[in-house]
Gaussian input, Z-matrix of N, CA and C with variables (Angstrom, degrees):
# hf/3-21g

backbone

0 1
 N
 C     1     B1
 C     2     B2     1     A1
 N     3     B3     2     A2     1     D1
 C     4     B4     3     A3     2     D2
 C     5     B5     4     A4     3     D3
 N     6     B6     5     A5     4     D4
 C     7     B7     6     A6     5     D5
 C     8     B8     7     A7     6     D6
 N     9     B9     8     A8     7     D7
 C    10    B10     9     A9     8     D8
 C    11    B11    10    A10     9     D9
 N    12    B12    11    A11    10    D10
 C    13    B13    12    A12    11    D11
 C    14    B14    13    A13    12    D12
 N    15    B15    14    A14    13    D13
 C    16    B16    15    A15    14    D14
 C    17    B17    16    A16    15    D15
 N    18    B18    17    A17    16    D16
 C    19    B19    18    A18    17    D17
 C    20    B20    19    A19    18    D18
 N    21    B21    20    A20    19    D19
 C    22    B22    21    A21    20    D20
 C    23    B23    22    A22    21    D21
 N    24    B24    23    A23    22    D22
 C    25    B25    24    A24    23    D23
 C    26    B26    25    A25    24    D24
 N    27    B27    26    A26    25    D25
 C    28    B28    27    A27    26    D26
 C    29    B29    28    A28    27    D27
 N    30    B30    29    A29    28    D28
 C    31    B31    30    A30    29    D29
 C    32    B32    31    A31    30    D30
 N    33    B33    32    A32    31    D31
 C    34    B34    33    A33    32    D32
 C    35    B35    34    A34    33    D33
 N    36    B36    35    A35    34    D34
 C    37    B37    36    A36    35    D35
 C    38    B38    37    A37    36    D36
 N    39    B39    38    A38    37    D37
 C    40    B40    39    A39    38    D38
 C    41    B41    40    A40    39    D39
 N    42    B42    41    A41    40    D40
 C    43    B43    42    A42    41    D41
 C    44    B44    43    A43    42    D42
 N    45    B45    44    A44    43    D43
 C    46    B46    45    A45    44    D44
 C    47    B47    46    A46    45    D45
 N    48    B48    47    A47    46    D46
 C    49    B49    48    A48    47    D47
 C    50    B50    49    A49    48    D48
 N    51    B51    50    A50    49    D49
 C    52    B52    51    A51    50    D50
 C    53    B53    52    A52    51    D51
 N    54    B54    53    A53    52    D52
 C    55    B55    54    A54    53    D53
 C    56    B56    55    A55    54    D54
 N    57    B57    56    A56    55    D55
 C    58    B58    57    A57    56    D56
 C    59    B59    58    A58    57    D57
 N    60    B60    59    A59    58    D58
 C    61    B61    60    A60    59    D59
 C    62    B62    61    A61    60    D60
 N    63    B63    62    A62    61    D61
 C    64    B64    63    A63    62    D62
 C    65    B65    64    A64    63    D63
 N    66    B66    65    A65    64    D64
 C    67    B67    66    A66    65    D65
 C    68    B68    67    A67    66    D66
 N    69    B69    68    A68    67    D67
 C    70    B70    69    A69    68    D68
 C    71    B71    70    A70    69    D69
 N    72    B72    71    A71    70    D70
 C    73    B73    72    A72    71    D71
 C    74    B74    73    A73    72    D72
 N    75    B75    74    A74    73    D73
 C    76    B76    75    A75    74    D74
 C    77    B77    76    A76    75    D75
 N    78    B78    77    A77    76    D76
 C    79    B79    78    A78    77    D77
 C    80    B80    79    A79    78    D78
 N    81    B81    80    A80    79    D79
 C    82    B82    81    A81    80    D80
 C    83    B83    82    A82    81    D81
 N    84    B84    83    A83    82    D82
 C    85    B85    84    A84    83    D83
 C    86    B86    85    A85    84    D84
 N    87    B87    86    A86    85    D85
 C    88    B88    87    A87    86    D86
 C    89    B89    88    A88    87    D87
 N    90    B90    89    A89    88    D88
 C    91    B91    90    A90    89    D89
 C    92    B92    91    A91    90    D90
 N    93    B93    92    A92    91    D91
 C    94    B94    93    A93    92    D92
 C    95    B95    94    A94    93    D93
 N    96    B96    95    A95    94    D94
 C    97    B97    96    A96    95    D95
 C    98    B98    97    A97    96    D96
 N    99    B99    98    A98    97    D97
 C   100   B100    99    A99    98    D98
 C   101   B101   100   A100    99    D99
 N   102   B102   101   A101   100   D100
 C   103   B103   102   A102   101   D101
 C   104   B104   103   A103   102   D102
 N   105   B105   104   A104   103   D103
 C   106   B106   105   A105   104   D104
 C   107   B107   106   A106   105   D105
 N   108   B108   107   A107   106   D106
 C   109   B109   108   A108   107   D107
 C   110   B110   109   A109   108   D108
 N   111   B111   110   A110   109   D109
 C   112   B112   111   A111   110   D110
 C   113   B113   112   A112   111   D111
 N   114   B114   113   A113   112   D112
 C   115   B115   114   A114   113   D113
 C   116   B116   115   A115   114   D114
 N   117   B117   116   A116   115   D115
 C   118   B118   117   A117   116   D116
 C   119   B119   118   A118   117   D117
 N   120   B120   119   A119   118   D118
 C   121   B121   120   A120   119   D119
 C   122   B122   121   A121   120   D120
 N   123   B123   122   A122   121   D121
 C   124   B124   123   A123   122   D122
 C   125   B125   124   A124   123   D123
 N   126   B126   125   A125   124   D124
 C   127   B127   126   A126   125   D125
 C   128   B128   127   A127   126   D126
 N   129   B129   128   A128   127   D127
 C   130   B130   129   A129   128   D128
 C   131   B131   130   A130   129   D129
 N   132   B132   131   A131   130   D130
 C   133   B133   132   A132   131   D131
 C   134   B134   133   A133   132   D132
 N   135   B135   134   A134   133   D133
 C   136   B136   135   A135   134   D134
 C   137   B137   136   A136   135   D135
 N   138   B138   137   A137   136   D136
 C   139   B139   138   A138   137   D137
 C   140   B140   139   A139   138   D138
 N   141   B141   140   A140   139   D139
 C   142   B142   141   A141   140   D140
 C   143   B143   142   A142   141   D141
 N   144   B144   143   A143   142   D142
 C   145   B145   144   A144   143   D143
 C   146   B146   145   A145   144   D144
 N   147   B147   146   A146   145   D145
 C   148   B148   147   A147   146   D146
 C   149   B149   148   A148   147   D147
 N   150   B150   149   A149   148   D148
 C   151   B151   150   A150   149   D149
 C   152   B152   151   A151   150   D150
 N   153   B153   152   A152   151   D151
 C   154   B154   153   A153   152   D152
 C   155   B155   154   A154   153   D153
 N   156   B156   155   A155   154   D154
 C   157   B157   156   A156   155   D155
 C   158   B158   157   A157   156   D156
 N   159   B159   158   A158   157   D157
 C   160   B160   159   A159   158   D158
 C   161   B161   160   A160   159   D159
 N   162   B162   161   A161   160   D160
 C   163   B163   162   A162   161   D161
 C   164   B164   163   A163   162   D162
 N   165   B165   164   A164   163   D163
 C   166   B166   165   A165   164   D164
 C   167   B167   166   A166   165   D165
 N   168   B168   167   A167   166   D166
 C   169   B169   168   A168   167   D167
 C   170   B170   169   A169   168   D168
 N   171   B171   170   A170   169   D169
 C   172   B172   171   A171   170   D170
 C   173   B173   172   A172   171   D171
 N   174   B174   173   A173   172   D172
 C   175   B175   174   A174   173   D173
 C   176   B176   175   A175   174   D174
 N   177   B177   176   A176   175   D175
 C   178   B178   177   A177   176   D176
 C   179   B179   178   A178   177   D177
 N   180   B180   179   A179   178   D178
 C   181   B181   180   A180   179   D179
 C   182   B182   181   A181   180   D180
 N   183   B183   182   A182   181   D181
 C   184   B184   183   A183   182   D182
 C   185   B185   184   A184   183   D183
 N   186   B186   185   A185   184   D184
 C   187   B187   186   A186   185   D185
 C   188   B188   187   A187   186   D186
 N   189   B189   188   A188   187   D187
 C   190   B190   189   A189   188   D188
 C   191   B191   190   A190   189   D189
 N   192   B192   191   A191   190   D190
 C   193   B193   192   A192   191   D191
 C   194   B194   193   A193   192   D192

   B1=1.4337
   B2=1.5104
   B3=1.3106
   B4=1.4509
   B5=1.5213
   B6=1.3220
   B7=1.4697
   B8=1.5207
   B9=1.3106
   B10=1.4623
   B11=1.5233
   B12=1.3220
   B13=1.4568
   B14=1.5134
   B15=1.3222
   B16=1.4298
   B17=1.5388
   B18=1.3246
   B19=1.4593
   B20=1.5243
   B21=1.2769
   B22=1.4487
   B23=1.4965
   B24=1.3301
   B25=1.4518
   B26=1.5123
   B27=1.3141
   B28=1.4565
   B29=1.5402
   B30=1.2914
   B31=1.4630
   B32=1.5162
   B33=1.3017
   B34=1.4530
   B35=1.5229
   B36=1.3270
   B37=1.4548
   B38=1.5220
   B39=1.3201
   B40=1.4603
   B41=1.5328
   B42=1.3332
   B43=1.4819
   B44=1.5207
   B45=1.3140
   B46=1.4777
   B47=1.5169
   B48=1.3160
   B49=1.4612
   B50=1.5341
   B51=1.3089
   B52=1.4629
   B53=1.5511
   B54=1.3068
   B55=1.4707
   B56=1.5409
   B57=1.3324
   B58=1.4637
   B59=1.5241
   B60=1.3217
   B61=1.4692
   B62=1.5268
   B63=1.3271
   B64=1.4629
   B65=1.5269
   B66=1.3204
   B67=1.4680
   B68=1.5240
   B69=1.3351
   B70=1.4690
   B71=1.5402
   B72=1.3175
   B73=1.4693
   B74=1.5402
   B75=1.3147
   B76=1.4559
   B77=1.5285
   B78=1.3361
   B79=1.4635
   B80=1.5324
   B81=1.3074
   B82=1.4724
   B83=1.5316
   B84=1.3318
   B85=1.4478
   B86=1.5247
   B87=1.3284
   B88=1.4621
   B89=1.5186
   B90=1.3212
   B91=1.4686
   B92=1.5314
   B93=1.3435
   B94=1.4706
   B95=1.5269
   B96=1.3188
   B97=1.4651
   B98=1.5217
   B99=1.3123
   B100=1.4493
   B101=1.5051
   B102=1.3045
   B103=1.4701
   B104=1.5150
   B105=1.3111
   B106=1.4658
   B107=1.5110
   B108=1.3263
   B109=1.4531
   B110=1.5118
   B111=1.3199
   B112=1.4593
   B113=1.5083
   B114=1.3226
   B115=1.4622
   B116=1.5235
   B117=1.3147
   B118=1.4508
   B119=1.5428
   B120=1.3174
   B121=1.4507
   B122=1.5303
   B123=1.3342
   B124=1.4627
   B125=1.5468
   B126=1.3041
   B127=1.4646
   B128=1.5237
   B129=1.3211
   B130=1.4557
   B131=1.5217
   B132=1.3219
   B133=1.4830
   B134=1.5217
   B135=1.3191
   B136=1.4754
   B137=1.5205
   B138=1.3290
   B139=1.4622
   B140=1.5258
   B141=1.3122
   B142=1.4711
   B143=1.5132
   B144=1.3297
   B145=1.4421
   B146=1.5337
   B147=1.3155
   B148=1.4565
   B149=1.5267
   B150=1.3364
   B151=1.4759
   B152=1.5260
   B153=1.3143
   B154=1.4609
   B155=1.5262
   B156=1.2851
   B157=1.4587
   B158=1.5173
   B159=1.3176
   B160=1.4557
   B161=1.5097
   B162=1.2982
   B163=1.4582
   B164=1.5192
   B165=1.3301
   B166=1.4563
   B167=1.5188
   B168=1.3233
   B169=1.4859
   B170=1.5274
   B171=1.3191
   B172=1.4546
   B173=1.5330
   B174=1.3465
   B175=1.4418
   B176=1.5273
   B177=1.3210
   B178=1.4484
   B179=1.5269
   B180=1.3091
   B181=1.4640
   B182=1.5006
   B183=1.3489
   B184=1.4683
   B185=1.5259
   B186=1.3086
   B187=1.4614
   B188=1.5247
   B189=1.3293
   B190=1.4534
   B191=1.5153
   B192=1.3165
   B193=1.4920
   B194=1.5110
   A1=108.02
   A2=115.51
   A3=122.07
   A4=108.74
   A5=116.30
   A6=121.58
   A7=108.05
   A8=116.46
   A9=122.10
   A10=110.57
   A11=117.16
   A12=121.32
   A13=108.28
   A14=116.47
   A15=121.05
   A16=110.47
   A17=115.88
   A18=122.36
   A19=114.33
   A20=118.76
   A21=120.45
   A22=115.06
   A23=118.83
   A24=120.37
   A25=113.96
   A26=119.39
   A27=120.61
   A28=113.10
   A29=117.69
   A30=119.72
   A31=112.39
   A32=118.89
   A33=121.20
   A34=110.61
   A35=116.20
   A36=121.20
   A37=108.92
   A38=117.53
   A39=119.68
   A40=112.60
   A41=119.14
   A42=119.24
   A43=110.22
   A44=117.11
   A45=120.43
   A46=109.54
   A47=117.60
   A48=120.83
   A49=110.18
   A50=117.62
   A51=121.59
   A52=110.06
   A53=116.39
   A54=120.64
   A55=110.59
   A56=116.99
   A57=121.02
   A58=109.58
   A59=117.32
   A60=120.67
   A61=110.53
   A62=117.80
   A63=120.99
   A64=110.03
   A65=116.55
   A66=120.34
   A67=110.29
   A68=117.92
   A69=120.79
   A70=109.65
   A71=116.35
   A72=120.46
   A73=110.50
   A74=116.86
   A75=121.51
   A76=111.03
   A77=116.86
   A78=121.33
   A79=109.89
   A80=117.63
   A81=121.75
   A82=109.27
   A83=117.41
   A84=121.51
   A85=112.01
   A86=117.13
   A87=118.66
   A88=113.49
   A89=116.56
   A90=120.15
   A91=113.36
   A92=116.20
   A93=122.35
   A94=110.84
   A95=115.06
   A96=120.14
   A97=108.61
   A98=116.41
   A99=123.50
   A100=108.38
   A101=116.40
   A102=121.76
   A103=107.44
   A104=116.12
   A105=121.39
   A106=107.64
   A107=115.34
   A108=119.55
   A109=109.48
   A110=114.92
   A111=121.33
   A112=108.29
   A113=117.29
   A114=120.79
   A115=110.10
   A116=114.94
   A117=119.88
   A118=109.60
   A119=116.92
   A120=122.28
   A121=109.58
   A122=118.91
   A123=121.89
   A124=112.47
   A125=118.87
   A126=121.55
   A127=110.37
   A128=117.37
   A129=122.25
   A130=111.16
   A131=117.09
   A132=121.72
   A133=111.76
   A134=117.47
   A135=121.18
   A136=112.51
   A137=117.26
   A138=121.68
   A139=113.24
   A140=116.42
   A141=120.83
   A142=111.62
   A143=116.19
   A144=121.80
   A145=110.06
   A146=115.49
   A147=121.08
   A148=108.49
   A149=115.43
   A150=121.55
   A151=107.78
   A152=116.18
   A153=121.86
   A154=107.84
   A155=116.98
   A156=121.34
   A157=111.20
   A158=114.98
   A159=120.94
   A160=108.78
   A161=116.80
   A162=121.29
   A163=106.87
   A164=116.80
   A165=122.47
   A166=111.69
   A167=115.28
   A168=123.78
   A169=112.72
   A170=117.89
   A171=121.89
   A172=108.49
   A173=116.70
   A174=120.43
   A175=109.39
   A176=114.27
   A177=120.79
   A178=107.48
   A179=117.15
   A180=122.69
   A181=109.78
   A182=118.52
   A183=119.23
   A184=110.95
   A185=116.70
   A186=121.47
   A187=108.96
   A188=116.31
   A189=121.01
   A190=112.70
   A191=117.22
   A192=119.36
   A193=110.23
   D1=139.12
   D2=176.96
   D3=-123.12
   D4=134.10
   D5=177.55
   D6=-114.71
   D7=142.72
   D8=-180.00
   D9=-116.34
   D10=134.88
   D11=179.76
   D12=-136.78
   D13=141.80
   D14=-178.17
   D15=-130.55
   D16=111.27
   D17=174.25
   D18=56.60
   D19=29.71
   D20=-176.63
   D21=-71.66
   D22=-17.90
   D23=-176.80
   D24=-106.08
   D25=-10.36
   D26=-175.07
   D27=-66.42
   D28=-27.20
   D29=-176.48
   D30=-91.96
   D31=-0.10
   D32=-176.68
   D33=-97.84
   D34=162.29
   D35=173.15
   D36=-63.02
   D37=152.94
   D38=-173.27
   D39=-61.83
   D40=-37.21
   D41=178.04
   D42=-66.83
   D43=-39.71
   D44=178.50
   D45=-66.59
   D46=-40.03
   D47=178.17
   D48=-60.39
   D49=-43.58
   D50=178.80
   D51=-61.83
   D52=-41.42
   D53=179.17
   D54=-63.24
   D55=-41.86
   D56=179.66
   D57=-66.13
   D58=-44.53
   D59=-179.42
   D60=-65.24
   D61=-39.05
   D62=177.33
   D63=-64.10
   D64=-39.37
   D65=177.65
   D66=-61.96
   D67=-44.87
   D68=176.56
   D69=-59.40
   D70=-44.38
   D71=-179.10
   D72=-60.51
   D73=-43.10
   D74=179.54
   D75=-65.43
   D76=-42.96
   D77=179.86
   D78=-62.38
   D79=-42.30
   D80=178.88
   D81=-60.05
   D82=-43.74
   D83=-176.78
   D84=-69.98
   D85=-40.60
   D86=-174.76
   D87=-86.49
   D88=-33.11
   D89=-176.71
   D90=-97.43
   D91=-7.80
   D92=179.16
   D93=56.37
   D94=50.60
   D95=177.74
   D96=-116.16
   D97=169.86
   D98=176.01
   D99=-108.29
   D100=134.72
   D101=174.47
   D102=-116.39
   D103=123.37
   D104=174.22
   D105=-106.37
   D106=127.39
   D107=-175.34
   D108=-131.67
   D109=137.75
   D110=175.52
   D111=-106.11
   D112=122.29
   D113=-178.58
   D114=-158.80
   D115=151.55
   D116=172.86
   D117=-109.90
   D118=12.61
   D119=179.71
   D120=-89.85
   D121=117.40
   D122=-178.01
   D123=-61.54
   D124=-20.58
   D125=176.73
   D126=-59.24
   D127=-37.96
   D128=-178.85
   D129=-60.13
   D130=-37.63
   D131=-179.08
   D132=-57.45
   D133=-32.73
   D134=-177.05
   D135=-69.45
   D136=-19.32
   D137=-178.82
   D138=-104.57
   D139=-2.03
   D140=-175.96
   D141=-90.98
   D142=145.55
   D143=172.13
   D144=-77.35
   D145=-31.96
   D146=179.89
   D147=-148.15
   D148=141.23
   D149=178.33
   D150=-123.23
   D151=130.14
   D152=178.69
   D153=-121.66
   D154=130.40
   D155=179.03
   D156=-90.99
   D157=143.12
   D158=171.60
   D159=-110.09
   D160=133.16
   D161=177.03
   D162=-135.82
   D163=122.24
   D164=-176.92
   D165=54.70
   D166=42.42
   D167=178.25
   D168=65.35
   D169=18.63
   D170=178.98
   D171=-121.59
   D172=145.01
   D173=175.75
   D174=-66.38
   D175=129.12
   D176=-179.10
   D177=-104.82
   D178=-167.19
   D179=-178.80
   D180=-70.42
   D181=129.65
   D182=175.93
   D183=-62.82
   D184=144.48
   D185=177.57
   D186=-62.34
   D187=135.73
   D188=179.43
   D189=92.53
   D190=1.33
   D191=179.74
   D192=-94.63

């Protein structure tokens, strides 16, 4: 199962955003699902297993490569 989320944490307070991201992280670990999220918030990167950049609608170099 794959879930898609777009900018769901940018409008929340930072503590609430961390709680939401931790919840996603826990769900991925326990349910063995993939979550794809679109965000420009660097906080999200800290909770991701992999980050892929898009530039001009094209996949760019993943962060850390």
